[in-house]
C-alpha positions as CSV (number, residue, x, y, z in Angstrom):
1,M,20.3,5.7,10.3
2,S,23.9,5.4,8.3
3,K,24.3,7.6,5.5
4,K,24.3,4.5,3.1
5,A,21.2,3.6,3.9
6,R,19.9,6.9,3.3
7,S,21.3,7.1,-0.1
8,A,19.7,3.5,-1.5
9,I,16.2,4.9,0.0
10,C,17.0,8.2,-2.3
11,E,18.3,6.1,-5.2
12,W,15.2,3.7,-4.9
13,M,12.2,6.1,-4.4
14,I,13.3,8.8,-6.8
15,T,14.3,6.4,-9.6
16,G,12.0,8.5,-12.2
17,C,13.9,11.4,-11.7
18,E,16.9,13.0,-13.7
19,S,19.0,13.1,-10.7
20,A,18.5,9.8,-9.5
21,K,21.5,7.7,-9.1
22,Q,21.9,4.5,-10.9
23,G,22.8,1.5,-8.3
24,D,22.4,-2.1,-7.4
25,N,19.6,-2.0,-5.4
26,L,17.3,0.0,-8.1
27,I,14.3,-1.9,-10.0
28,T,16.3,-2.5,-13.2
29,N,14.8,-5.5,-14.4
30,D,11.2,-5.0,-16.6
31,W,9.3,-3.6,-14.3
32,K,11.0,-0.8,-14.8
33,E,8.8,0.0,-18.0
34,P,5.0,-0.3,-16.0
35,L,6.2,1.0,-13.0
36,A,7.9,4.3,-14.5
37,P,5.3,6.4,-15.0
38,E,4.8,5.9,-10.8
39,F,7.8,7.8,-10.2
40,K,6.9,11.0,-11.9
41,K,3.4,11.6,-10.4
42,P,3.2,13.6,-7.7
43,Y,1.5,11.5,-4.8
44,Y,4.7,9.0,-5.4
45,R,6.8,12.6,-4.7
46,D,5.2,12.9,-1.1
47,L,5.5,9.4,-0.9
48,Y,9.0,9.8,-1.4
49,Y,9.7,12.2,1.4
50,K,7.2,10.2,3.9
51,V,9.3,6.9,3.8
52,K,12.5,9.1,3.8
53,D,11.6,10.7,7.1
54,E,10.1,7.7,8.6
55,Y,13.3,5.9,8.0
56,E,15.7,8.6,8.9
57,H,13.5,9.2,12.2
58,C,11.7,5.8,13.1
59,Q,12.7,1.9,12.7
60,V,11.0,0.9,9.8
61,F,10.9,-2.5,8.4
62,P,11.6,-4.0,5.7
63,A,15.2,-3.1,5.7
64,A,15.8,-0.2,3.2
65,N,18.1,-2.8,0.6
66,E,15.0,-5.2,0.5
67,L,12.0,-2.4,-0.5
68,F,11.2,-3.2,-3.8
69,R,12.6,-6.7,-3.2
70,A,9.0,-8.9,-4.8
71,F,9.9,-7.0,-8.3
72,E,13.6,-7.8,-8.0
73,L,12.7,-11.5,-7.1
74,T,9.7,-12.0,-9.8
75,P,10.5,-10.1,-13.1
76,F,7.0,-8.8,-14.3
77,S,7.4,-11.0,-17.8
78,E,8.0,-14.2,-15.6
79,V,4.7,-13.8,-13.2
80,K,2.8,-16.7,-12.9
81,V,0.6,-16.1,-9.5
82,V,0.5,-13.0,-7.6
83,I,-0.4,-13.6,-4.0
84,L,-1.0,-9.9,-2.0
85,G,-0.4,-8.9,1.6
86,Q,-1.1,-6.0,3.1
87,D,2.0,-4.6,5.1
88,P,5.0,-5.6,6.3
89,Y,5.5,-7.9,9.0
90,H,5.8,-5.1,11.9
91,G,8.3,-7.5,14.5
92,D,12.0,-7.4,14.8
93,G,13.9,-9.1,12.1
94,Q,10.6,-10.6,10.1
95,A,10.2,-8.6,7.0
96,E,12.2,-9.5,3.9
97,G,10.3,-7.0,1.7
98,L,8.2,-10.4,0.1
99,C,4.3,-10.7,1.6
100,F,3.9,-13.6,4.4
101,S,7.5,-14.6,4.0
102,V,9.9,-14.2,6.9
103,K,14.0,-14.9,6.9
104,P,15.1,-18.5,7.3
105,G,15.7,-18.5,11.4
106,I,13.2,-16.1,12.4
107,G,9.2,-18.2,14.0
108,I,7.0,-19.0,11.2
109,P,4.2,-16.6,11.6
110,P,0.3,-17.9,12.4
111,S,-1.1,-16.9,9.0
112,L,1.9,-18.6,7.1
113,V,1.6,-21.5,9.5
114,N,-1.7,-22.0,8.0
115,I,-0.8,-21.6,4.7
116,Y,1.5,-24.5,5.1
117,K,-1.2,-26.2,6.5
118,E,-3.5,-25.9,3.6
119,L,-0.8,-26.9,1.7
120,N,-0.2,-30.1,3.6
121,A,-4.1,-31.1,3.1
122,E,-3.8,-29.9,-0.4
123,L,-0.9,-31.8,-2.0
124,G,0.4,-33.7,1.1
125,L,3.8,-31.1,1.3
126,K,5.7,-31.3,4.1
127,I,5.8,-28.6,7.0
128,P,9.0,-27.2,6.3
129,D,11.1,-25.5,9.3
130,N,11.4,-22.1,8.2
131,G,9.3,-19.6,7.0
132,S,11.1,-18.0,3.7
133,L,9.5,-17.7,0.4
134,V,12.0,-17.1,-1.8
135,P,11.6,-19.8,-3.8
136,W,8.4,-19.5,-4.4
137,A,9.4,-16.1,-5.5
138,K,12.2,-17.1,-8.1
139,Q,9.5,-19.5,-9.8
140,G,7.0,-16.5,-10.8
141,V,5.3,-16.1,-7.5
142,L,4.9,-12.6,-7.0
143,L,4.8,-12.0,-3.0
144,L,3.5,-8.3,-2.6
145,N,2.5,-6.7,0.3
146,T,-0.1,-3.3,-0.9
147,V,1.7,-1.2,1.6
148,L,6.1,-1.7,1.0
149,T,7.0,-0.4,4.5
150,V,5.7,-0.1,8.3
151,R,6.9,1.2,11.5
152,A,8.2,-1.1,14.0
153,H,5.6,-2.7,15.8
154,Q,2.4,-0.5,14.5
155,A,1.2,-2.5,12.0
156,F,-0.9,-0.5,9.3
157,S,1.5,2.5,10.5
158,H,2.3,3.4,7.0
159,R,-1.2,2.7,5.2
160,G,-3.0,5.5,3.0
161,I,0.6,7.4,2.5
162,G,0.9,6.2,-0.9
163,W,1.9,2.7,-1.5
164,E,-1.4,1.7,-2.3
165,Q,-1.9,3.4,-5.3
166,F,1.6,2.2,-6.2
167,T,1.2,-1.0,-5.9
168,D,-2.4,-0.6,-7.8
169,A,-0.1,0.2,-10.6
170,A,1.6,-2.8,-10.4
171,I,-1.4,-5.0,-10.7
172,K,-3.2,-3.2,-13.2
173,A,0.0,-3.5,-15.3
174,L,-0.2,-7.0,-14.3
175,N,-4.0,-7.2,-15.6
176,T,-3.2,-6.0,-18.9
177,V,-0.6,-9.1,-19.7
178,D,-1.8,-10.8,-22.5
179,R,-0.5,-14.4,-20.7
180,P,-2.7,-16.5,-18.3
181,I,-2.0,-15.1,-14.9
182,V,-3.3,-16.8,-11.4
183,F,-4.3,-14.2,-8.7
184,M,-4.8,-15.6,-5.3
185,L,-6.7,-12.7,-3.0
186,W,-6.9,-13.7,0.8
187,G,-8.7,-11.4,3.0
188,K,-11.1,-8.2,2.5
189,P,-8.4,-6.0,1.3
190,A,-7.1,-8.1,-1.2
191,G,-10.2,-9.8,-2.6
192,E,-11.2,-6.0,-3.2
193,K,-8.5,-5.6,-5.7
194,A,-10.6,-8.3,-8.0
195,A,-12.6,-5.0,-9.2
196,M,-9.3,-4.0,-11.3
197,L,-9.0,-7.6,-13.0
198,D,-11.4,-7.9,-15.9
199,N,-8.9,-9.9,-18.3
200,P,-10.5,-12.9,-19.2
201,K,-7.3,-14.9,-19.6
202,H,-6.5,-14.6,-15.9
203,L,-7.9,-17.0,-12.7
204,I,-9.1,-14.9,-9.9
205,L,-9.1,-17.5,-6.9
206,K,-10.9,-15.5,-3.7
207,A,-10.7,-16.9,0.2
208,P,-10.6,-15.5,3.7
209,H,-7.8,-14.5,5.0
210,P,-5.4,-17.6,6.5
211,S,-5.1,-15.6,9.9
212,P,-6.2,-17.9,12.8
213,L,-8.8,-15.5,13.2
214,S,-10.4,-16.4,9.9
215,A,-9.1,-19.6,8.0
216,S,-11.4,-21.5,9.4
217,R,-14.2,-19.6,7.7
218,G,-13.3,-21.2,4.0
219,F,-9.3,-20.2,3.4
220,F,-8.8,-24.1,4.8
221,G,-10.3,-25.9,2.0
222,C,-10.2,-23.2,-0.4
223,G,-8.5,-25.6,-3.1
224,H,-6.0,-22.8,-4.3
225,F,-2.7,-24.6,-4.7
226,V,-4.3,-27.5,-6.4
227,K,-6.4,-25.2,-8.9
228,C,-3.5,-22.8,-9.6
229,N,-1.6,-25.6,-10.4
230,E,-4.0,-27.0,-12.8
231,F,-4.5,-23.5,-14.4
232,L,-1.2,-23.0,-15.0
233,T,-1.0,-26.8,-16.6
234,A,-3.8,-26.4,-18.6
235,N,-2.4,-23.2,-20.5
236,G,0.9,-24.8,-20.9
237,I,2.6,-23.2,-18.0
238,R,5.1,-25.2,-15.5
239,P,3.2,-25.2,-12.3
240,I,4.8,-24.1,-9.3
241,N,6.6,-26.2,-7.0
242,W,5.1,-25.3,-3.6
243,Q,7.1,-27.0,-1.1
244,I,9.6,-25.3,0.5
245,P,12.9,-26.7,1.4
246,D,14.3,-26.8,5.2
247,I,16.7,-24.5,6.5
248,G,19.5,-27.3,5.5
249,N,18.5,-28.1,2.0
250,M,18.1,-24.3,0.8
251,N,20.3,-23.2,-2.0
């Protein structure tokens, strides 16, 4: 692992410490305020050392400069929709710091294929030639994995090391926001997060996971994308353009 990469990890993960350096890769937008208390808690210090050691001795995804990308692309004050994933894709070149999303040019994972199929069925949208969901993130869709790192080719390898407590804090912070937000909770782990969402302003949508193993049990036909936009529109919020452009039409 390069010295530059190690430095990036240190800057990110100890942002609550007095010794932390300020750099381009820190959480510098308005997520910093609701997340700041987490950086000072003992569990986060333990998490920092664990993740630092993993990056130094193993291949870990996503790349260090994409660890907090979901927060960077979707500021706290601009969140309209929250989609929760579990941990990052663990295949080479897939993870880009956003749940369900992969970099342009990487094969579209089966769960995302099913998400595109549902969008086609609900809204008649064209199925794109890539799996990058960055356009959603830039419109206010927080694409948050509940675990932010994973060891290469070892699904769930960083489960239980502290990321869940950190991302729960983000979810709880959004729950307190005094504006309508849509939470799309797909699958059992995501569905369990509904217990911490008690703000009546928000819309909670639950369905089975879009994985090929469960999509036919209720994800297909769930209508979440239509319901989301209807809710946003009814509350005077600009709806999401769910159409992902083909690679050649990306900005």
